[in-house]
C-alpha positions as CSV (number, residue, x, y, z in Angstrom):
1,X,0.0,0.0,0.0
2,X,3.0,2.3,0.4
3,X,3.0,3.0,-3.4
4,X,-0.7,4.1,-3.5
5,X,-1.1,7.2,-5.6
6,X,-4.1,9.6,-5.3
7,X,-6.0,10.7,-8.4
8,X,-4.2,14.1,-8.1
9,X,-0.9,12.2,-8.8
10,X,0.8,12.8,-5.5
11,X,1.8,9.9,-3.2
12,X,-0.3,9.3,-0.2
13,X,1.1,10.2,3.2
14,X,1.1,7.7,6.1
15,X,-2.2,8.9,7.6
16,X,-3.9,8.5,4.3
17,X,-2.5,5.1,3.8
18,X,-3.7,4.0,7.2
19,X,-7.2,5.5,6.5
20,X,-7.3,3.4,3.3
21,X,-6.3,0.3,5.2
22,X,-9.1,0.9,7.8
23,X,-11.6,1.4,5.0
24,X,-10.5,-1.9,3.4
25,X,-10.7,-3.7,6.7
26,X,-14.2,-2.4,7.4
27,X,-15.3,-3.3,3.8
28,X,-14.0,-6.9,4.1
29,X,-15.6,-7.4,7.5
30,X,-19.0,-6.1,6.1
31,X,-18.7,-8.3,3.0
32,X,-18.0,-11.3,5.2
33,X,-21.2,-10.6,7.3
34,X,-23.3,-10.0,4.2
35,X,-22.1,-13.2,2.6
36,X,-22.9,-15.1,5.8
37,X,-26.5,-13.9,5.7
38,X,-26.8,-15.2,2.1
39,X,-25.1,-18.5,3.2
40,X,-27.6,-19.0,6.0
41,X,-30.5,-18.4,3.6
42,X,-29.2,-20.9,1.1
43,X,-28.6,-23.5,3.9
44,X,-32.3,-23.1,5.0
45,X,-33.4,-24.2,1.5
46,X,-33.9,-27.8,0.4
47,X,-30.6,-29.4,-0.4
48,X,-29.3,-30.1,-3.8
49,X,-25.8,-30.8,-5.3
50,X,-25.9,-27.3,-6.9
51,X,-26.8,-25.6,-3.6
52,X,-24.1,-27.6,-1.8
53,X,-21.6,-26.3,-4.3
54,X,-22.9,-22.7,-3.8
55,X,-22.5,-23.1,0.0
56,X,-18.9,-24.3,-0.5
57,X,-18.1,-21.4,-2.8
58,X,-19.6,-18.8,-0.3
59,X,-17.6,-20.4,2.5
60,X,-14.5,-20.1,0.3
61,X,-15.3,-16.5,-0.4
62,X,-15.6,-15.7,3.3
63,X,-12.3,-17.5,3.9
64,X,-10.5,-15.5,1.2
65,X,-11.8,-12.3,2.6
66,X,-10.4,-13.4,6.0
67,X,-7.1,-14.0,4.3
68,X,-7.3,-10.5,2.9
69,X,-7.7,-9.2,6.5
70,X,-4.4,-10.9,7.3
71,X,-2.8,-9.2,4.3
72,X,-4.0,-5.9,5.8
73,X,-2.1,-6.7,9.0
74,X,-5.2,-7.3,11.2
75,X,-4.3,-9.1,14.4
76,X,-5.0,-12.8,14.5
77,X,-8.3,-13.2,16.3
78,X,-7.5,-16.8,17.1
79,X,-4.4,-16.7,19.4
80,X,-4.5,-20.4,20.2
81,X,-4.8,-21.5,16.5
82,X,-1.1,-22.2,16.2
83,X,-0.7,-24.0,19.5
84,X,-1.0,-27.8,18.8
85,X,-1.3,-28.5,22.5
86,X,-4.3,-26.3,22.9
87,X,-7.8,-27.9,22.8
88,X,-9.5,-24.4,22.4
89,X,-11.7,-24.0,19.4
90,X,-12.7,-20.4,19.2
91,X,-15.8,-19.2,17.5
92,X,-15.5,-17.0,14.4
93,X,-14.3,-13.5,15.4
94,X,-17.1,-11.7,13.6
95,X,-19.9,-14.0,14.8
96,X,-20.4,-15.7,11.5
97,X,-22.5,-18.9,11.6
98,X,-20.9,-20.5,8.6
């Protein structure tokens, strides 16, 4: 993000870069919530192979948006996730039902 250029042609300063990062984080989190609502609606419908594939793709989409949060340097919401001795399974950080 350090090489972001504003439409006026000048490089962004650190404050503007951070503001853009915050906007991207907020957008990703909202997309994840919106997709989860759609996912729950589809899960409530009668099952079919096609709907099952749609469910999988929506879950993948939510996962990739989570990976984009990682790219944006959001802190790991699952501190025990890398500890193989921990039996803690934490819920999703943004209350998704998945």
